[in-house]
N, C-alpha and C positions, 0 to 999 in steps of 0.2 A: 401542556401541548407545546408551548414555545420552547421549554427546556428540552423536550424530546426531539424537536426539530434541530435544535442546536447540536445536541449530542449525535443525532443521526448524521448531520453534516460533518461533524468532526470525524466520526468513524469512516464515513465515505472518503473523507480527505486522507485519512491514514491508509485506507485500502487503495485509493488511487495512487498514493505515494509509493506503496509497496509494489503495485502493478508496474509502475514506471521503472522502479528499481529492478524488478525481476526481468523486465524487457531489456534493460541495459546490462544487467549483471545478475546471474542466477543465484547470487549469494543470499541465503535466507537471512531475514531480519527478525531477531527475537525481542528486541526492545527499541524504543525511541526515547532519546534523552535530550533535554534542554537543561543547561546548567549555568549558574552564575556564582563566581567565587570572588571574594574580596579579602585582601590581606592589608592590614594596617599596622605599621611599625611606629611605635611612640618614641619620644625623645629619650626615654629610659631603656630603650632596646626591647621593650615588650612587644609581642606580636599577637594581634587578634585576627583570627582566620574564620570567616563566615562562608558557608557553602549552602546554596539552595539548588536542589536537584528535583527535576520533574520527569518521571518515567512514565511511559506507556508500555506495559508488559504485554506482549502479543501472544506468548505461548509459555508452556511450562519451562522450556529451556531458558527463558528470559528472567525467571524468578531470581536466579543467582546474580543477575545484573544489578538488582536492587538490594542485594545484601549490603548492610551498613555496618562498618567496623570503624571505631574511633579510638585511636591510640592515646594513652596517657602515661605519664611517669612523674618524677619529682620536678621536672622542668616544664611539663606540659599538662594543662588542666582542661577538663571538659566543662564548658560553661553551660551548654544546653544542647539537647537533641530532641527534635520533634518529627514524628513520622505519621503520615496520614495515608490510608489506603482507601480508595473510592472505586465504586462501580460507575464507569462513565455512561453506561446506558441508562441506568435508573437515577443517576446523580446522587447516589446514596453513599454515605461514609460507612465503610465496612469495619474499619479498625483505626484506633489512634494509639500511639505509643510515645513515651518520653524517656528521658535518660534512666529513670528508675525502673522502667520496664525492660531494659536491655540486660542481656546476660553479661556478667563480668568474668573475665578470664585472664590468666597470666599468659605472656608470650615467652615461651622458654626456648632457648637454644639448647642443643643436645648436651652441652657441657656447662651450662650456667648453674651456679649454686646461689650466687648473690645477684639478683636481678629485679628491678622494680618496673620493668616493661610490662604493661597490661593493656587490655583493650575492652571496650564494651561493644557488643554486637547484637544485631537484630536480623532475623531471617524472615522475609516476606513469604507467606504461604497463601495459595489460592488454587482453586480447581476450575475456575471459570476465567475466560479471557475475552476481550482485553480487560486489564485492570490498571488503574492509575496509582502511582506511588509518589508522594511528595515528601522530600527529606530536607530538613533544615538543621544545620550543625553550626555550633559556635565553639571554638577552642581558644585558649590563651596560653602562650608560651612566655616564660620569663627571659628567654634569650632569642635573638635573631640569628644566632650562629648558623643554624641549619634552616634554610627556607625550602619549602616543598617545591619540587618540580611541577609544572603544569602540563598534564597530558590530557588533552580534550577528549579523546576516545578511550574509554575505560576498558571496554570489553570487545572481544570478537563478536561479530554478528550483531552489532549495535549501531543504529543510525543516530548520529548526533546532528540535530537540526541547528542548534546554536549553543556555543560555549563561550563564556566571557570570563576574563580574569582582570581584576583591577588591583593594583598595588599602590598603596599610599605610604610615603616615607618622608622623614625630615631630610631636607637637602643636605644638611651637615653629615648625616649618616651615609647617604649614598646608596646606590643600587647598581649592580652589574648583571647582565643577562646574556643568554645566547639562545637565539631562536633556531629551531631545527625543523625544517619542512613545514613551517606554518604557511597557510594559504590566505589568511584573512588580513584584517587591518589592525594597525596600532595607532593610538593617539596619546598625547601627553599634554597635561595642564599643570600650571604652577599657581598655587594659592598661598599667599604669604611666603612662608619658608618651607612649604610642603609640596612635594611633587606627586602627581597622580598619573599613573600610566595604565592604559587599558588595551587589552588585546581581545579581539573578537574573531571567532572562527564559526563559519556557518556551512551547513550542508556538507559535512565531511564524508569522504568515502567510507563505506562499510568495510571493516577489516576482517580477515580470516586468519586461521592459525598459521598459515604459511607466510605471513607477513615478515619481511626482513626487518630486524630491529632498527637498522639504520634508516628505514623508510618511514618510521613512525613520526607523528606530529608531536612536538613537545617544546617547552620553554624552560630553560635552566636558569635559576635565579641565585644570586649570591650578593650578600651585603658587602659594602666597602668597610664601614665601621661596624663593629659588633662587640658584644660582651657576653660572658657567661659568668654568673656570679660577680665577683669583684674584679675579674680579669677582663680588661678591655683591650681590643686589638684592631688592626686594620688589615684588610685583604686586598689592597691595591695591587699587590703582586705576591708571588709565592713566598718570598722572603718575609713578608709581613705576617703571613699565617705561621711560618716556621718560628719567627721571633715570639709570637704569642704562645705557641706550644712549649718553647724552651722556658719561658717565664712561668708557665703553669707547673712545670716539674722542678723548678729551682728548689734547692734545699732537700731533695729527696734521694740524694746519692751519698748517704752516710752509712758506713759499716762499723760494727764493733771492732776495736783494735785487735782483739784475739783472732777474729775471723780474717782480718787483713793479713796478719802474720802467717796464718795457715795458708792463705793463697800464695803468698810470696814463696813459702817453702815448697809448695806443690810444683812450682815451675822453675825451681832453682837449677835443675839439671837440664832444662830445655835449651837447645842450641839456637832456635829461630823463633821469631814472633809467631809464626803459624803453629809451631808445636805448643807454645804457651796458650794460644787461643784454643787449640784442640783439647788440651788438658782441662782447661777451665770450663769449656763448653760441655765436655762429657761429664764433668762433675755436676754442672747445672742439670743436665738431662737425667742423671741418676738420682738426684737428691731433692728436686723440686717439681711439684705437680702443677699442671695447668688447670686453672679454674677460671671460668668466665665471670667477670664482675662488671655489672652495668648499673651503677647507682648514681643518678644525678650527674654532677660534674665529674664524678669518679669514672664515668664513661670515657673521659679524656685525660684525667689527671692520674698519674701512676701512684700505686702504693709506695711508701718509702722503702728503700732497699733493705733497711734493717728489719722491717716488718715481714718482708718476704723470707728473709733468713730465719726469723723467729718462728713463723708459722709453716714454713716449708711448702708454700703454695703461692701462686699469683696468676693474674691474667696475662694476656700478651704484653700489656704495658709494664706490669710489675716484673715479669721474668726478663723482659728486654732491659729494663732499667737496672735490674740486679746484675745482669751479665755485663752491661756497660760499666757499672760500678766496680765489679770484680776485675775487669780488664784495666780500669784506671788504677786499681791497687797495685798492679804489676807494671804500670807505666806504659800501657798500650791505649792510645786514644781511640774512641769509636763514636758513632753517631746514631742516635735514636732516629728511626725512619718510619714515616707513615706510608701505607700501601692500601690499595683496594684489592683485597684478597679474594680468592675463590678460583676453583679449577677452570671455570668457564666465564670468569668475570671479564667485563669489558674494560679496556684501558680508560683512564680518566680523560677528561677534556682539558688538555694542557693549556689551552688559551683562555680558560676561565678559572683563575685562582679561587678556590672555594673548598669547603669540606666535601671531598669525594672519597674519603678513606674509611676503612672499617677494621684495620689491623695494624700492628706495629712489628717491625723486624729491626735488626741491627746491622749497620754497615761498619766494617773495620778497614779503614784505609791502610794500605801497605806501602812500604818504602821502595825506593829505586824503580818507580814506575810500574810496579806490579798491580794487577787488578785487585780491587777490594775483596775482602772475605765477607760473605754475607751469612748471617746466622738467623735461622728460624727458631726462636727461643721457646716456642710452645711444643716443639717436636722432641720426643725422647729417643729418636732413632736416626734422623738424618745426620750425615757427617758435616763437620764444620766446612762451610763454603758451598753447600748445595741446598738450594731453597726448595726444590721440588715444584710441581705444577701448581701449587697453591698461590705462589707469589712470583714465579719466574716471568721474565720478558714483559715487564710493564713499567710505566713511569711511577716513581716514588718521590716523596718529599723528604729530603735529608735535613734533619734538624741540627743546626750547629750554633755555637755561642754567638757568632756574628750574624746570624739569620738563618738562611737555608737556601736550598736550590733543588731543582728537579733533576733527576737522573733516571737511568733505567737499570733494572735488575738484569742479570745474565739471561740469555735465551737458551743456553745449553744446546746450541744447534750444530756443533761440530761433530765429526764422526765419533770422537771419543765418548760423547754423551748419548749416542744413538746407535749402539753396536749390538749385534746378535750373531753368535757363532754356534752352530749346532752340528753334532756328529751323530749319525743314525746308522745303526746296524740292523738290517732287516733280513729275516730268514723266512722264505715261503715254503710251505709244505705242499705235497702233491694234491691236496684237496683245495688249494687256493687260499688257505688261511696263512697268517703270518705272525711272527713275534717280532717285536721291535725294542731295541735298547737305545735310548737317546741320552746324550750328554750335551747340555746347553749352557753357554756363558753369555750373560747379558750385562751391559754396562749403562750407567747413567739413568736416563729417563725410564727405560724399560725395566731397569732393576728396581725403580721406585714402585712400579706396579706389583712386582713380586714381594717387595717389602710389605706392602699393604696386605697381600694375601697371607703372608707369614704371620703378621701381627693380628689380623682381624678375623681369620677363618680357622675353624678347628680342623683336625686331621681329615675328617670325612668331607668337609666342605672344600678343603684344599684339593683332595683327590678329584672331586667332582669338577672343580675349576679346571684342573689340568686335562681331564677327559674332554671337557667342552672346548677348550682352547688348543688342543693338540693340532698341529698342522695336518696330521693324517686323520681323516674323518673315520669315526667308528672305533677309535682306540679305547680299550678297557685297560686301565693301569692296574697292575698287580702291586707294585711297590714304587716309591719315589723318595727322593731326598732333596731338600731345598736348603741352601745356605746363603745368607745375605751378609755382606761385609763391605768394607770400603778401603780404598787406597787413597790416602789424603782425603780430598773432597769428592772423589769419584766413587759413587755407589756401584757395587759389583754383586751380582747374584749368580750362583751356580745351581743348576737344576739337572738332576738325572732321574730317569724313570724307565721302567720296563713294563711292557704291556702286550696285549693280544688283540689282533684284528681279524674278524671273520670275513671271508670272501674278499681278501685284499686284491686278488686277481680273479679274472673270469676265464674259465677253461672251455674250449671246444675240442672236437676230436683231433684237430690238427694244430690248433693255435692256443697260446696263452696270451691274454690281453691284460696288460697292466694299466689301470686307469690313472689319471692324473693324481698325484699325491703331494706335490710341493705345496706348502702353505702359501696362501694368497696374501699379498701385500694389501693392507687396509688403509683407509683414510686416517684412522686413529694412529697408525704407525708413522704417518707423515705430518703430524701436527707441528713438528719442529722443522719441517722442510729438509730433513736430513736423515739418511739411513745408510748404515754400513752393515750388510748382512751376508753371511756365508753359511750355506747349507750343504753338508756333505752326506751323501747316502751310499752305503755299501750294501747291496742287495744280493742275497744268495738265492738263485733260482732253484727249483726242485730238481732240475736236470740240465745237462748241456743243451742249449737251444741256439737257433740262428735268429739273429735280429732281422726283422723285416723292414723296419722304417726308422732305424736309429740314426739321428743326426748327431754328428760328433761335436758340433759347436754352433750355437745360435747366439747372436750378438745384437744388442740394442745400444747404440752409442750416439749421444748428442751432447751438447754443452751441459755440463753438470750431471749427466746421466750415463751410467755404464752398467749394463746388465749382461752377464755372460752365463750361458747354460751349456755345460759340457756333459757328454755321456759316452761311455765305452763299455764293451763287453769282452771279457776274457774267460773262456770256459763257461761256467755257470755263475760267474761273478759280474754283476752289473754295477758300475759306478756312475752316479749322477751327482754333479756338483753345480750349484748355482751361486753366483756372486753378484750382489747388488750394491752399487755405490751411488747414492743420490745426494746432490747438494743443490737444492732448488732455490730459485730467486725468492726473496722475501715477499714480493708483490705478485707471485703467481696466483692466478684466479682459481676459484674452486672448480670451475669447469675444466680448465687445463689440467689441474691436478687429478681430477676424476678420470679424464681421458688417458693420462699417463699411466695411472694405476691399471686401467683396462689393458693397455698395451703390454705392461710388464707381466701381468697375470696370464695373458694370452700366450706368452712365450713358453710356458710349461703346461699348457692346457690340453695337449694332444695325448692320445693313448699310445703306449708302446705295444707293438705286436711281435710275438716270438713264435717261430715255427718249431714244433715239438719233434724231438727224436729224428732229426733229418736224415741221419745215416740209415736207420731202419726203413724209412719211407723210400729211400733210393733203392734199397735191395728189393723191395716189392716191385 
């Protein structure tokens, strides 16, 4: 009876908590979490990480919150996992599980062939709620190079009543951290030569999927002294991390003499360093295959250049190291460079020197004050000097013999890199249908999108893509041609197509109505805050008509913004030209950008009205 009263009180407390939550905020709560984590770093740089989680799962949606996944590889071991599922009403244990009961699986990237990344996972199942889940995890890492970030709220629609992190480390090794949006308390104690730091967060707000990433609560951790295998380093600043990376790759830039002689011969007739870079880069792209390799320290240490030559493949580290070694053979210095890659990846925390990188590219400094040439050595299609959206416009760590430094990759935000020019010939028949012939030239960032279409979609998929993305809605393409090339580092694409559109115009007895047909500017087109677009339409009407509401010129002009729409009618030939030139401030807000896009699109959003056969109507 006493147990039942305690359980009833607990459930009433949960319900009361939820009621108050709903009163203040209608956000549903699927689970309640209390968590305690402890990270202990030894004098030998080993890390023991203990986690205790206690969930109350309130609904079927909350089952995923208790999903337990524990990563391991050659550097990280699973010491133990214990999971207990109980019925809080009856006080009965429903299920217990340990490490041996978990499912073991590889964690593959889409391109990995050599990869020791694995995890053990366990899925909680229940048809009755509430249910309580207690999870205890202990892992051990042989290196403190990468310390886990602490994010107290794990899931959307989860109420965190209390979350605690304690980090214990030798004073001589040191610890650096950055707190972001933490609301709780921090304490620090010193016992002998060890420091113990504790962070406590309580009663955190319930998060929803519309949470802005920058508003999340988190603690970023980084060691000062660290080691991986026999390689010891210090990350007091970025130069320290760079020096460690340089040491890690020492002695791995050796090529066979015959191969070096071949490289020198390949560039013998080149007039400039850029031409030499381009020749060798294209040779790398055509002859060496990208393969992801993540094996222990090999996740950071490159393959020897001579092995990449021998086997004709390598990961980002191996291919970048080979390219650097090839350039060295023709007396062009370059720098191995660490980057956080990904189309939508966040930039790194520049004020917290630490491992925030997942990819390697190459920087080639140029003479006479010219900008460096950047090389994405895993790409078999990008021109020398163009990184693409995978690594553009973000901070990177350049590795040099003297140490290293942070710099930023190009943003490709000038008009040259964000240009679209289309010419469209449209012929409307008496039934209101139309044929259209379009010739389009796109440069830089937009050409990269078409390069991906050409490389990764078959003919049918390409046709479907162009149908869906045509500026004119309802277009059915009969034939098309797509060519992608480059002029030095500038990627260029030429696209032409012919198609048919049903009911392009609407006919009444006396009027023909031409609905808006200009392609809309989208937020994706302004990711780089720059756009140079020219659209020219030559439209042949089915007969000579009189324009009823034709505005010869509409203009939107402000600082960094010029939009001009011109229209004219001669006989049955209608010309519509739109010119857009946008160079927006880097700190423009999302709201201001959205409002600007609405104003630009509104400029071409009205119908054109034409009066039919006006001469005949006057005779009547």
